[in-house]
N, C-alpha and C positions, 0 to 999 in steps of 0.2 A: 749264504744267505743266509744273516742274522735271525734267532728265531725270534721274539718277540711271549716276552712278558707277561704269562697269566694272567689276569687279576684279581685276588680271588674281590668275592661275593662278604658283606658282611650280610650274617641273617638276620630278621625280622625278631623279638626273642616274646614270647610273653611274657618275660618277668623281672626282675630287677637278678634275684639265686636264676632263672639261665643268661644271662644277661655273663652274670661275674664266675656261674661255668663257665663260657662259652670260655672267656677271658682267660682264665686261671690254664689255662690249660695248647690255647693259642698264641703264636706269636702277634702283638700288634704291631711290629716292623713288614708283613707278611700286607696288612693295608691298611699300607702310609699314602695309601695312591687318593684316597678314597675322605683326605682330610685335606681340608687348602690352610697356610698356615696364616700368623693372622700375628696384627703388630698389636704390640702392648707401651703404651706411657707409661711406666715409671718414677719417672718423672720426678712425681711428687713425695712417690713414699720416701717417707721417716727415717731414719735405724731406731728400732725401740730402746734403745740401749745406749748409754757414751763412753767411750771411751776415757780411760783414764789412766796417767801414771802415780802411784805409789810405790813409793820408796816403804822395808820397811825391816827393821834387822834383821838379820840373817835367821838369825835364832823361834824369828817368828812367822816365822816361813817353810821355818822348819819343820815348827811343828802343829802346824795349819796343814800345811800337805801331809802330814802322817796321817792328823783325824782324819783328812779326805780321804787315804787311803783308807781307813779304815773302815769309812762308809759306804769308802764304791765308790765315789763322786768325785770330778774336777775340783782343784783347789780352789777355785777362781767360783767355781757355783757355791762351797758352801763360806765361801767370805761373805758373796754376794748374800748366802739366807741370815751371816751370820749381822751385818749390817743393816739387813731388812729389822731384824730382829730388832734391835741393839736401839734404828729409832722410831721405833712402837711401843716401847719399853718407851726408853724419855716423854716421848709425844702425852702419852698417857697419868706424864704422873702429876 
């Protein structure tokens, strides 16, 4: 005969700090029986960025990657920063 898994009870917390401490020291998967699945409709969400294709000379891309590496950021992020700053500069002329 198979033993039934005992469901652990989630205690009532007196404060958020107490609850935070509890979840920092306990595994949520031990308490999954207390939760019900929820259906989410995310079809209306739109991405906050758009993907583009941009051809650059190899030497320019290499320089951008070197700068990004020195700043410890992804080169795509650095390019977005550069473009944003330049557009702002041009609009303020």
